[in-house]
PyMOL Python script that loads the backbone (N, CA, C, O; Angstrom):
from pymol import cmd

cmd.read_pdbstr("""\
ATOM      1  N   MET A   1      50.960  85.993  -3.217  1.00  0.00           N
ATOM      2  CA  MET A   1      51.089  87.218  -2.854  1.00  0.00           C
ATOM      3  C   MET A   1      50.894  87.796  -4.303  1.00  0.00           C
ATOM      4  O   MET A   1      51.233  87.306  -5.380  1.00  0.00           O
ATOM      5  N   SER A   2      50.309  88.874  -4.047  1.00  0.00           N
ATOM      6  CA  SER A   2      50.361  89.829  -5.363  1.00  0.00           C
ATOM      7  C   SER A   2      51.296  90.955  -5.352  1.00  0.00           C
ATOM      8  O   SER A   2      51.607  91.487  -4.287  1.00  0.00           O
ATOM      9  N   PHE A   3      51.734  91.325  -6.411  1.00  0.00           N
ATOM     10  CA  PHE A   3      52.845  92.509  -6.366  1.00  0.00           C
ATOM     11  C   PHE A   3      52.200  93.457  -7.494  1.00  0.00           C
ATOM     12  O   PHE A   3      51.610  93.022  -8.483  1.00  0.00           O
ATOM     13  N   ARG A   4      52.398  94.803  -7.202  1.00  0.00           N
ATOM     14  CA  ARG A   4      52.329  95.931  -8.458  1.00  0.00           C
ATOM     15  C   ARG A   4      53.775  95.913  -9.190  1.00  0.00           C
ATOM     16  O   ARG A   4      54.791  95.368  -8.758  1.00  0.00           O
ATOM     17  N   PHE A   5      53.637  96.594 -10.329  1.00  0.00           N
ATOM     18  CA  PHE A   5      54.811  97.017 -11.108  1.00  0.00           C
ATOM     19  C   PHE A   5      54.952  98.432 -11.075  1.00  0.00           C
ATOM     20  O   PHE A   5      54.034  99.144 -11.480  1.00  0.00           O
ATOM     21  N   THR A   6      55.885  98.853 -10.685  1.00  0.00           N
ATOM     22  CA  THR A   6      55.631 100.327 -10.935  1.00  0.00           C
ATOM     23  C   THR A   6      56.115 100.785 -12.519  1.00  0.00           C
ATOM     24  O   THR A   6      56.651 100.020 -13.321  1.00  0.00           O
ATOM     25  N   THR A   7      55.782 102.266 -12.770  1.00  0.00           N
ATOM     26  CA  THR A   7      56.254 102.496 -14.022  1.00  0.00           C
ATOM     27  C   THR A   7      57.407 102.149 -14.737  1.00  0.00           C
ATOM     28  O   THR A   7      57.606 101.566 -15.803  1.00  0.00           O
ATOM     29  N   HIS A   8      58.295 102.787 -13.660  1.00  0.00           N
ATOM     30  CA  HIS A   8      59.604 102.388 -14.070  1.00  0.00           C
ATOM     31  C   HIS A   8      59.892 101.294 -14.182  1.00  0.00           C
ATOM     32  O   HIS A   8      60.532 101.051 -15.205  1.00  0.00           O
ATOM     33  N   ALA A   9      59.545  99.904 -13.092  1.00  0.00           N
ATOM     34  CA  ALA A   9      60.138  98.983 -13.414  1.00  0.00           C
ATOM     35  C   ALA A   9      59.493  98.477 -14.788  1.00  0.00           C
ATOM     36  O   ALA A   9      60.237  97.924 -15.599  1.00  0.00           O
ATOM     37  N   LEU A  10      58.253  98.633 -15.053  1.00  0.00           N
ATOM     38  CA  LEU A  10      57.891  98.097 -16.480  1.00  0.00           C
ATOM     39  C   LEU A  10      58.310  98.830 -17.688  1.00  0.00           C
ATOM     40  O   LEU A  10      57.827  98.384 -18.729  1.00  0.00           O
ATOM     41  N   GLN A  11      59.186  99.968 -17.816  1.00  0.00           N
ATOM     42  CA  GLN A  11      60.041 100.224 -18.453  1.00  0.00           C
ATOM     43  C   GLN A  11      61.348  99.789 -18.829  1.00  0.00           C
ATOM     44  O   GLN A  11      61.745  99.638 -19.985  1.00  0.00           O
ATOM     45  N   GLU A  12      62.055  99.578 -17.671  1.00  0.00           N
ATOM     46  CA  GLU A  12      63.276  98.815 -17.444  1.00  0.00           C
ATOM     47  C   GLU A  12      63.327  97.578 -17.960  1.00  0.00           C
ATOM     48  O   GLU A  12      64.286  97.155 -18.606  1.00  0.00           O
ATOM     49  N   MET A  13      62.146  96.845 -17.662  1.00  0.00           N
ATOM     50  CA  MET A  13      61.850  95.485 -18.038  1.00  0.00           C
ATOM     51  C   MET A  13      61.353  95.522 -19.540  1.00  0.00           C
ATOM     52  O   MET A  13      61.533  94.456 -20.129  1.00  0.00           O
ATOM     53  N   ALA A  14      60.820  96.435 -20.209  1.00  0.00           N
ATOM     54  CA  ALA A  14      60.730  96.607 -21.439  1.00  0.00           C
ATOM     55  C   ALA A  14      62.243  96.860 -22.074  1.00  0.00           C
ATOM     56  O   ALA A  14      62.620  96.166 -23.018  1.00  0.00           O
ATOM     57  N   ARG A  15      63.030  97.818 -21.546  1.00  0.00           N
ATOM     58  CA  ARG A  15      64.237  98.132 -22.250  1.00  0.00           C
ATOM     59  C   ARG A  15      65.098  96.904 -22.158  1.00  0.00           C
ATOM     60  O   ARG A  15      66.102  96.836 -22.866  1.00  0.00           O
ATOM     61  N   ARG A  16      64.762  95.869 -21.288  1.00  0.00           N
ATOM     62  CA  ARG A  16      65.961  94.885 -20.823  1.00  0.00           C
ATOM     63  C   ARG A  16      65.177  93.475 -21.508  1.00  0.00           C
ATOM     64  O   ARG A  16      65.752  92.386 -21.504  1.00  0.00           O
ATOM     65  N   ASN A  17      64.100  93.620 -21.961  1.00  0.00           N
ATOM     66  CA  ASN A  17      63.774  92.324 -22.469  1.00  0.00           C
ATOM     67  C   ASN A  17      63.140  91.432 -21.287  1.00  0.00           C
ATOM     68  O   ASN A  17      62.670  90.349 -21.637  1.00  0.00           O
ATOM     69  N   ILE A  18      63.092  91.699 -20.226  1.00  0.00           N
ATOM     70  CA  ILE A  18      62.551  90.885 -19.294  1.00  0.00           C
ATOM     71  C   ILE A  18      60.957  90.964 -19.056  1.00  0.00           C
ATOM     72  O   ILE A  18      60.262  91.974 -18.955  1.00  0.00           O
ATOM     73  N   THR A  19      60.543  89.471 -18.989  1.00  0.00           N
ATOM     74  CA  THR A  19      59.018  89.358 -19.328  1.00  0.00           C
ATOM     75  C   THR A  19      58.619  89.624 -17.603  1.00  0.00           C
ATOM     76  O   THR A  19      59.371  89.628 -16.628  1.00  0.00           O
ATOM     77  N   GLU A  20      57.192  89.828 -17.690  1.00  0.00           N
ATOM     78  CA  GLU A  20      56.724  89.610 -16.081  1.00  0.00           C
ATOM     79  C   GLU A  20      56.606  87.999 -15.744  1.00  0.00           C
ATOM     80  O   GLU A  20      56.264  87.466 -14.688  1.00  0.00           O
ATOM     81  N   ALA A  21      56.957  87.474 -16.846  1.00  0.00           N
ATOM     82  CA  ALA A  21      56.510  85.982 -16.000  1.00  0.00           C
ATOM     83  C   ALA A  21      58.128  85.433 -15.485  1.00  0.00           C
ATOM     84  O   ALA A  21      58.294  84.570 -14.623  1.00  0.00           O
ATOM     85  N   GLU A  22      59.242  86.145 -16.224  1.00  0.00           N
ATOM     86  CA  GLU A  22      60.158  85.372 -15.280  1.00  0.00           C
ATOM     87  C   GLU A  22      60.453  86.296 -14.088  1.00  0.00           C
ATOM     88  O   GLU A  22      61.228  85.868 -13.233  1.00  0.00           O
ATOM     89  N   VAL A  23      59.934  87.482 -13.947  1.00  0.00           N
ATOM     90  CA  VAL A  23      60.040  87.986 -12.827  1.00  0.00           C
ATOM     91  C   VAL A  23      59.004  87.861 -11.564  1.00  0.00           C
ATOM     92  O   VAL A  23      59.107  88.392 -10.458  1.00  0.00           O
ATOM     93  N   GLU A  24      57.976  87.000 -12.061  1.00  0.00           N
ATOM     94  CA  GLU A  24      56.932  86.555 -11.403  1.00  0.00           C
ATOM     95  C   GLU A  24      57.770  85.054 -10.495  1.00  0.00           C
ATOM     96  O   GLU A  24      57.710  84.881  -9.278  1.00  0.00           O
ATOM     97  N   ARG A  25      58.333  84.343 -11.266  1.00  0.00           N
ATOM     98  CA  ARG A  25      58.984  83.245 -11.384  1.00  0.00           C
ATOM     99  C   ARG A  25      59.730  83.280 -10.112  1.00  0.00           C
ATOM    100  O   ARG A  25      59.603  82.454  -9.208  1.00  0.00           O
ATOM    101  N   VAL A  26      60.683  84.516 -10.112  1.00  0.00           N
ATOM    102  CA  VAL A  26      61.670  85.056  -9.126  1.00  0.00           C
ATOM    103  C   VAL A  26      60.645  85.171  -8.024  1.00  0.00           C
ATOM    104  O   VAL A  26      60.657  84.250  -7.207  1.00  0.00           O
ATOM    105  N   LEU A  27      59.772  86.121  -7.855  1.00  0.00           N
ATOM    106  CA  LEU A  27      58.704  86.698  -6.562  1.00  0.00           C
ATOM    107  C   LEU A  27      57.987  85.201  -6.257  1.00  0.00           C
ATOM    108  O   LEU A  27      57.969  84.676  -5.144  1.00  0.00           O
ATOM    109  N   VAL A  28      57.659  84.879  -6.943  1.00  0.00           N
ATOM    110  CA  VAL A  28      56.936  83.366  -6.141  1.00  0.00           C
ATOM    111  C   VAL A  28      57.904  82.584  -5.537  1.00  0.00           C
ATOM    112  O   VAL A  28      57.663  82.292  -4.366  1.00  0.00           O
ATOM    113  N   ASN A  29      59.143  82.081  -6.112  1.00  0.00           N
ATOM    114  CA  ASN A  29      59.900  81.557  -5.733  1.00  0.00           C
ATOM    115  C   ASN A  29      61.390  81.963  -5.853  1.00  0.00           C
ATOM    116  O   ASN A  29      62.169  81.591  -6.731  1.00  0.00           O
ATOM    117  N   PRO A  30      61.630  82.737  -4.883  1.00  0.00           N
ATOM    118  CA  PRO A  30      63.351  83.325  -5.037  1.00  0.00           C
ATOM    119  C   PRO A  30      64.215  82.382  -4.458  1.00  0.00           C
ATOM    120  O   PRO A  30      63.909  81.723  -3.465  1.00  0.00           O
ATOM    121  N   GLU A  31      65.708  82.267  -5.285  1.00  0.00           N
ATOM    122  CA  GLU A  31      66.335  81.263  -4.649  1.00  0.00           C
ATOM    123  C   GLU A  31      66.922  82.197  -3.550  1.00  0.00           C
ATOM    124  O   GLU A  31      67.419  81.678  -2.551  1.00  0.00           O
ATOM    125  N   GLN A  32      66.889  83.540  -3.687  1.00  0.00           N
ATOM    126  CA  GLN A  32      67.347  84.461  -2.324  1.00  0.00           C
ATOM    127  C   GLN A  32      66.324  85.493  -2.324  1.00  0.00           C
ATOM    128  O   GLN A  32      65.533  85.874  -3.188  1.00  0.00           O
ATOM    129  N   SER A  33      66.641  85.984  -0.640  1.00  0.00           N
ATOM    130  CA  SER A  33      66.047  87.698  -0.589  1.00  0.00           C
ATOM    131  C   SER A  33      67.033  88.065   0.328  1.00  0.00           C
ATOM    132  O   SER A  33      67.655  87.211   0.961  1.00  0.00           O
ATOM    133  N   GLU A  34      67.234  89.291   0.455  1.00  0.00           N
ATOM    134  CA  GLU A  34      67.806  89.803   1.302  1.00  0.00           C
ATOM    135  C   GLU A  34      66.952  91.440   1.505  1.00  0.00           C
ATOM    136  O   GLU A  34      66.234  92.028   0.696  1.00  0.00           O
ATOM    137  N   MET A  35      67.343  91.814   2.803  1.00  0.00           N
ATOM    138  CA  MET A  35      66.833  93.329   2.689  1.00  0.00           C
ATOM    139  C   MET A  35      68.094  94.154   2.576  1.00  0.00           C
ATOM    140  O   MET A  35      69.209  93.953   3.057  1.00  0.00           O
ATOM    141  N   ILE A  36      67.611  95.183   1.776  1.00  0.00           N
ATOM    142  CA  ILE A  36      68.935  95.824   1.834  1.00  0.00           C
ATOM    143  C   ILE A  36      68.684  97.552   2.192  1.00  0.00           C
ATOM    144  O   ILE A  36      69.488  98.442   1.917  1.00  0.00           O
ATOM    145  N   ARG A  37      67.740  97.677   2.675  1.00  0.00           N
ATOM    146  CA  ARG A  37      67.345  98.688   3.674  1.00  0.00           C
ATOM    147  C   ARG A  37      65.842  98.727   4.234  1.00  0.00           C
ATOM    148  O   ARG A  37      64.998  97.983   3.735  1.00  0.00           O
ATOM    149  N   VAL A  38      65.543  99.548   5.210  1.00  0.00           N
ATOM    150  CA  VAL A  38      64.196  99.429   5.734  1.00  0.00           C
ATOM    151  C   VAL A  38      63.117  99.519   4.804  1.00  0.00           C
ATOM    152  O   VAL A  38      63.163 100.632   4.280  1.00  0.00           O
ATOM    153  N   GLY A  39      62.023  98.736   4.302  1.00  0.00           N
ATOM    154  CA  GLY A  39      61.318  98.830   3.588  1.00  0.00           C
ATOM    155  C   GLY A  39      61.621  98.365   2.174  1.00  0.00           C
ATOM    156  O   GLY A  39      60.708  98.387   1.349  1.00  0.00           O
ATOM    157  N   ARG A  40      62.955  97.904   1.797  1.00  0.00           N
ATOM    158  CA  ARG A  40      62.636  97.573   0.436  1.00  0.00           C
ATOM    159  C   ARG A  40      63.855  96.305   0.627  1.00  0.00           C
ATOM    160  O   ARG A  40      64.847  96.453   1.340  1.00  0.00           O
ATOM    161  N   ALA A  41      63.511  94.886  -0.264  1.00  0.00           N
ATOM    162  CA  ALA A  41      64.232  93.943  -0.458  1.00  0.00           C
ATOM    163  C   ALA A  41      64.717  93.478  -1.831  1.00  0.00           C
ATOM    164  O   ALA A  41      64.245  94.070  -2.802  1.00  0.00           O
ATOM    165  N   VAL A  42      65.434  92.678  -1.999  1.00  0.00           N
ATOM    166  CA  VAL A  42      65.793  92.145  -3.141  1.00  0.00           C
ATOM    167  C   VAL A  42      65.547  90.762  -3.230  1.00  0.00           C
ATOM    168  O   VAL A  42      65.869  90.012  -2.309  1.00  0.00           O
ATOM    169  N   TYR A  43      64.928  90.302  -4.399  1.00  0.00           N
ATOM    170  CA  TYR A  43      64.965  89.135  -4.566  1.00  0.00           C
ATOM    171  C   TYR A  43      65.295  88.680  -5.764  1.00  0.00           C
ATOM    172  O   TYR A  43      65.246  89.523  -6.660  1.00  0.00           O
ATOM    173  N   GLN A  44      65.666  87.445  -6.102  1.00  0.00           N
ATOM    174  CA  GLN A  44      66.596  86.509  -6.698  1.00  0.00           C
ATOM    175  C   GLN A  44      66.565  85.871  -7.146  1.00  0.00           C
ATOM    176  O   GLN A  44      66.038  85.048  -6.397  1.00  0.00           O
ATOM    177  N   GLY A  45      66.840  85.178  -8.478  1.00  0.00           N
ATOM    178  CA  GLY A  45      67.119  83.794  -8.779  1.00  0.00           C
ATOM    179  C   GLY A  45      67.797  84.039 -10.409  1.00  0.00           C
ATOM    180  O   GLY A  45      67.884  84.953 -11.229  1.00  0.00           O
ATOM    181  N   ARG A  46      68.170  82.698 -10.283  1.00  0.00           N
ATOM    182  CA  ARG A  46      68.994  82.223 -11.741  1.00  0.00           C
ATOM    183  C   ARG A  46      68.157  81.961 -12.361  1.00  0.00           C
ATOM    184  O   ARG A  46      67.067  81.504 -12.019  1.00  0.00           O
ATOM    185  N   ILE A  47      68.837  82.406 -14.149  1.00  0.00           N
ATOM    186  CA  ILE A  47      68.023  82.146 -15.229  1.00  0.00           C
ATOM    187  C   ILE A  47      68.690  81.506 -16.194  1.00  0.00           C
ATOM    188  O   ILE A  47      69.879  81.264 -15.983  1.00  0.00           O
ATOM    189  N   GLU A  48      68.189  81.166 -17.232  1.00  0.00           N
ATOM    190  CA  GLU A  48      68.892  80.941 -18.447  1.00  0.00           C
ATOM    191  C   GLU A  48      68.340  81.689 -20.091  1.00  0.00           C
ATOM    192  O   GLU A  48      67.242  81.825 -20.630  1.00  0.00           O
ATOM    193  N   GLN A  49      69.489  81.974 -20.393  1.00  0.00           N
ATOM    194  CA  GLN A  49      68.622  82.612 -21.572  1.00  0.00           C
ATOM    195  C   GLN A  49      69.840  82.828 -22.547  1.00  0.00           C
ATOM    196  O   GLN A  49      70.990  82.666 -22.139  1.00  0.00           O
ATOM    197  N   GLY A  50      69.556  83.208 -23.878  1.00  0.00           N
ATOM    198  CA  GLY A  50      70.361  83.008 -24.998  1.00  0.00           C
ATOM    199  C   GLY A  50      70.426  81.728 -25.703  1.00  0.00           C
ATOM    200  O   GLY A  50      69.631  80.813 -25.488  1.00  0.00           O
ATOM    201  N   GLU A  51      71.598  81.662 -26.735  1.00  0.00           N
ATOM    202  CA  GLU A  51      71.507  80.761 -27.911  1.00  0.00           C
ATOM    203  C   GLU A  51      72.996  80.601 -27.813  1.00  0.00           C
ATOM    204  O   GLU A  51      73.692  81.512 -28.261  1.00  0.00           O
ATOM    205  N   PRO A  52      73.538  79.588 -27.301  1.00  0.00           N
ATOM    206  CA  PRO A  52      73.584  78.606 -26.601  1.00  0.00           C
ATOM    207  C   PRO A  52      73.150  79.045 -25.055  1.00  0.00           C
ATOM    208  O   PRO A  52      73.172  80.276 -25.044  1.00  0.00           O
ATOM    209  N   PRO A  53      72.903  78.725 -24.221  1.00  0.00           N
ATOM    210  CA  PRO A  53      71.695  78.931 -22.952  1.00  0.00           C
ATOM    211  C   PRO A  53      73.009  79.440 -21.993  1.00  0.00           C
ATOM    212  O   PRO A  53      74.008  78.781 -21.708  1.00  0.00           O
ATOM    213  N   LYS A  54      72.735  80.577 -21.666  1.00  0.00           N
ATOM    214  CA  LYS A  54      73.888  80.864 -20.885  1.00  0.00           C
ATOM    215  C   LYS A  54      73.063  81.537 -19.047  1.00  0.00           C
ATOM    216  O   LYS A  54      71.950  82.057 -18.963  1.00  0.00           O
ATOM    217  N   GLU A  55      73.749  81.364 -18.195  1.00  0.00           N
ATOM    218  CA  GLU A  55      73.192  81.832 -16.987  1.00  0.00           C
ATOM    219  C   GLU A  55      73.405  83.229 -16.235  1.00  0.00           C
ATOM    220  O   GLU A  55      74.456  83.743 -15.852  1.00  0.00           O
ATOM    221  N   TYR A  56      72.231  83.635 -16.152  1.00  0.00           N
ATOM    222  CA  TYR A  56      72.230  84.796 -15.381  1.00  0.00           C
ATOM    223  C   TYR A  56      71.468  85.087 -14.115  1.00  0.00           C
ATOM    224  O   TYR A  56      70.511  84.359 -13.853  1.00  0.00           O
ATOM    225  N   LEU A  57      71.766  86.005 -13.355  1.00  0.00           N
ATOM    226  CA  LEU A  57      71.171  86.371 -12.482  1.00  0.00           C
ATOM    227  C   LEU A  57      70.206  87.524 -12.145  1.00  0.00           C
ATOM    228  O   LEU A  57      70.542  88.705 -12.068  1.00  0.00           O
ATOM    229  N   LEU A  58      68.997  87.049 -11.958  1.00  0.00           N
ATOM    230  CA  LEU A  58      67.548  88.098 -12.134  1.00  0.00           C
ATOM    231  C   LEU A  58      67.429  88.760 -10.653  1.00  0.00           C
ATOM    232  O   LEU A  58      67.286  88.073  -9.642  1.00  0.00           O
ATOM    233  N   ARG A  59      67.493  89.933 -10.650  1.00  0.00           N
ATOM    234  CA  ARG A  59      67.398  90.994  -9.456  1.00  0.00           C
ATOM    235  C   ARG A  59      66.095  91.617  -9.439  1.00  0.00           C
ATOM    236  O   ARG A  59      65.854  92.424 -10.337  1.00  0.00           O
ATOM    237  N   VAL A  60      65.276  91.394  -8.627  1.00  0.00           N
ATOM    238  CA  VAL A  60      64.069  92.154  -8.571  1.00  0.00           C
ATOM    239  C   VAL A  60      63.798  92.788  -7.160  1.00  0.00           C
ATOM    240  O   VAL A  60      63.558  92.135  -6.144  1.00  0.00           O
ATOM    241  N   PHE A  61      63.878  94.285  -7.253  1.00  0.00           N
ATOM    242  CA  PHE A  61      63.890  94.934  -6.370  1.00  0.00           C
ATOM    243  C   PHE A  61      62.643  95.209  -5.355  1.00  0.00           C
ATOM    244  O   PHE A  61      61.881  95.273  -6.319  1.00  0.00           O
ATOM    245  N   VAL A  62      61.969  95.379  -4.498  1.00  0.00           N
ATOM    246  CA  VAL A  62      60.867  95.605  -4.125  1.00  0.00           C
ATOM    247  C   VAL A  62      60.395  96.317  -2.813  1.00  0.00           C
ATOM    248  O   VAL A  62      60.902  96.009  -1.734  1.00  0.00           O
ATOM    249  N   ASP A  63      59.387  97.301  -2.917  1.00  0.00           N
ATOM    250  CA  ASP A  63      59.254  97.821  -1.568  1.00  0.00           C
ATOM    251  C   ASP A  63      58.236  97.304  -0.846  1.00  0.00           C
ATOM    252  O   ASP A  63      57.132  97.753  -1.156  1.00  0.00           O
ATOM    253  N   ILE A  64      58.261  96.472   0.052  1.00  0.00           N
ATOM    254  CA  ILE A  64      57.745  95.720   0.964  1.00  0.00           C
ATOM    255  C   ILE A  64      56.507  96.054   1.672  1.00  0.00           C
ATOM    256  O   ILE A  64      55.480  95.401   1.860  1.00  0.00           O
ATOM    257  N   ASP A  65      56.937  97.494   2.092  1.00  0.00           N
ATOM    258  CA  ASP A  65      56.095  98.283   3.071  1.00  0.00           C
ATOM    259  C   ASP A  65      54.353  98.621   2.312  1.00  0.00           C
ATOM    260  O   ASP A  65      53.297  98.882   2.889  1.00  0.00           O
ATOM    261  N   ASP A  66      54.650  98.479   0.883  1.00  0.00           N
ATOM    262  CA  ASP A  66      53.401  98.901   0.117  1.00  0.00           C
ATOM    263  C   ASP A  66      52.402  97.948   0.285  1.00  0.00           C
ATOM    264  O   ASP A  66      52.623  96.856   0.810  1.00  0.00           O
ATOM    265  N   THR A  67      51.242  98.322  -0.158  1.00  0.00           N
ATOM    266  CA  THR A  67      50.286  97.362  -0.481  1.00  0.00           C
ATOM    267  C   THR A  67      49.346  97.524  -1.727  1.00  0.00           C
ATOM    268  O   THR A  67      48.449  98.334  -1.959  1.00  0.00           O
ATOM    269  N   PRO A  68      49.739  96.717  -2.282  1.00  0.00           N
ATOM    270  CA  PRO A  68      50.697  95.347  -2.565  1.00  0.00           C
ATOM    271  C   PRO A  68      51.817  95.906  -2.200  1.00  0.00           C
ATOM    272  O   PRO A  68      51.909  97.079  -1.839  1.00  0.00           O
ATOM    273  N   PRO A  69      52.920  94.945  -2.285  1.00  0.00           N
ATOM    274  CA  PRO A  69      54.162  95.348  -2.561  1.00  0.00           C
ATOM    275  C   PRO A  69      54.725  95.814  -4.171  1.00  0.00           C
ATOM    276  O   PRO A  69      54.727  95.151  -5.208  1.00  0.00           O
ATOM    277  N   SER A  70      55.093  96.928  -3.965  1.00  0.00           N
ATOM    278  CA  SER A  70      55.472  97.224  -5.322  1.00  0.00           C
ATOM    279  C   SER A  70      56.888  96.985  -5.905  1.00  0.00           C
ATOM    280  O   SER A  70      57.801  97.405  -5.194  1.00  0.00           O
ATOM    281  N   VAL A  71      57.258  96.358  -7.129  1.00  0.00           N
ATOM    282  CA  VAL A  71      58.361  96.043  -7.916  1.00  0.00           C
ATOM    283  C   VAL A  71      58.849  97.369  -8.184  1.00  0.00           C
ATOM    284  O   VAL A  71      58.222  98.065  -8.982  1.00  0.00           O
ATOM    285  N   VAL A  72      59.859  97.800  -7.638  1.00  0.00           N
ATOM    286  CA  VAL A  72      60.495  99.161  -8.348  1.00  0.00           C
ATOM    287  C   VAL A  72      61.507  98.963  -9.259  1.00  0.00           C
ATOM    288  O   VAL A  72      61.736 100.008  -9.868  1.00  0.00           O
ATOM    289  N   THR A  73      62.312  97.904  -9.648  1.00  0.00           N
ATOM    290  CA  THR A  73      63.012  97.507 -10.529  1.00  0.00           C
ATOM    291  C   THR A  73      63.749  96.841 -10.531  1.00  0.00           C
ATOM    292  O   THR A  73      64.319  96.634  -9.460  1.00  0.00           O
ATOM    293  N   VAL A  74      64.249  95.982 -11.950  1.00  0.00           N
ATOM    294  CA  VAL A  74      64.809  94.637 -12.308  1.00  0.00           C
ATOM    295  C   VAL A  74      65.977  94.803 -13.464  1.00  0.00           C
ATOM    296  O   VAL A  74      66.223  95.510 -14.441  1.00  0.00           O
ATOM    297  N   TYR A  75      66.531  93.708 -12.733  1.00  0.00           N
ATOM    298  CA  TYR A  75      67.691  93.604 -14.150  1.00  0.00           C
ATOM    299  C   TYR A  75      68.364  92.309 -13.967  1.00  0.00           C
ATOM    300  O   TYR A  75      68.317  91.531 -13.014  1.00  0.00           O
ATOM    301  N   ARG A  76      69.024  92.241 -15.119  1.00  0.00           N
ATOM    302  CA  ARG A  76      69.553  90.821 -15.082  1.00  0.00           C
ATOM    303  C   ARG A  76      70.993  91.058 -15.213  1.00  0.00           C
ATOM    304  O   ARG A  76      71.324  92.101 -15.776  1.00  0.00           O
ATOM    305  N   THR A  77      72.271  89.944 -14.615  1.00  0.00           N
ATOM    306  CA  THR A  77      73.169  90.180 -14.697  1.00  0.00           C
ATOM    307  C   THR A  77      73.823  89.014 -14.852  1.00  0.00           C
ATOM    308  O   THR A  77      73.380  87.914 -14.522  1.00  0.00           O
ATOM    309  N   SER A  78      75.108  89.283 -15.459  1.00  0.00           N
ATOM    310  CA  SER A  78      76.074  87.729 -15.559  1.00  0.00           C
ATOM    311  C   SER A  78      76.673  87.699 -14.400  1.00  0.00           C
ATOM    312  O   SER A  78      76.845  86.511 -14.129  1.00  0.00           O
ATOM    313  N   LYS A  79      77.159  88.491 -13.416  1.00  0.00           N
ATOM    314  CA  LYS A  79      78.074  88.572 -12.605  1.00  0.00           C
ATOM    315  C   LYS A  79      77.144  87.964 -11.101  1.00  0.00           C
ATOM    316  O   LYS A  79      76.613  88.664 -10.239  1.00  0.00           O
ATOM    317  N   ILE A  80      77.188  86.584 -11.176  1.00  0.00           N
ATOM    318  CA  ILE A  80      76.278  86.003 -10.223  1.00  0.00           C
ATOM    319  C   ILE A  80      77.028  85.993  -8.836  1.00  0.00           C
ATOM    320  O   ILE A  80      76.453  86.251  -7.779  1.00  0.00           O
ATOM    321  N   ARG A  81      78.309  85.686  -8.930  1.00  0.00           N
ATOM    322  CA  ARG A  81      79.357  85.390  -7.734  1.00  0.00           C
ATOM    323  C   ARG A  81      79.196  86.773  -6.992  1.00  0.00           C
ATOM    324  O   ARG A  81      79.033  86.749  -5.772  1.00  0.00           O
ATOM    325  N   LYS A  82      79.236  88.079  -7.720  1.00  0.00           N
ATOM    326  CA  LYS A  82      79.179  89.184  -7.069  1.00  0.00           C
ATOM    327  C   LYS A  82      77.893  89.511  -5.954  1.00  0.00           C
ATOM    328  O   LYS A  82      78.034  90.242  -4.974  1.00  0.00           O
ATOM    329  N   TYR A  83      76.657  88.832  -6.312  1.00  0.00           N
ATOM    330  CA  TYR A  83      75.209  89.210  -5.618  1.00  0.00           C
ATOM    331  C   TYR A  83      75.339  88.037  -4.885  1.00  0.00           C
ATOM    332  O   TYR A  83      75.320  88.265  -3.675  1.00  0.00           O
ATOM    333  N   TRP A  84      75.456  86.941  -5.157  1.00  0.00           N
ATOM    334  CA  TRP A  84      74.839  85.699  -4.855  1.00  0.00           C
ATOM    335  C   TRP A  84      75.475  85.579  -3.241  1.00  0.00           C
ATOM    336  O   TRP A  84      76.704  85.625  -3.192  1.00  0.00           O
ATOM    337  N   ARG A  85      74.964  85.475  -2.316  1.00  0.00           N
ATOM    338  CA  ARG A  85      75.042  85.813  -0.633  1.00  0.00           C
ATOM    339  C   ARG A  85      74.976  83.993  -0.196  1.00  0.00           C
ATOM    340  O   ARG A  85      75.004  83.640   0.983  1.00  0.00           O
TER     341      ARG A  85
END
""", "prot")
cmd.dss("prot")
cmd.show_as("cartoon", "prot")
cmd.util.cbc("prot")
cmd.orient("prot")
């Protein structure tokens, strides 16, 4: 499935040092996905970053009713337990 990145998503990815490859990895093979409201889903997966490596949760918000679906925003958090379902 293909996805379109909104301008906002690309700006936030650049600001947060998140690559398209990391986002695509979560979109193609999410560890979890959840509908957060009508037409919007969040896909999430764990990633490792830093030296020494630390585990983070990458959360990708997608407007699934768009054609193709639009990545709205993306962020990385260390608060895995807060969002893990």
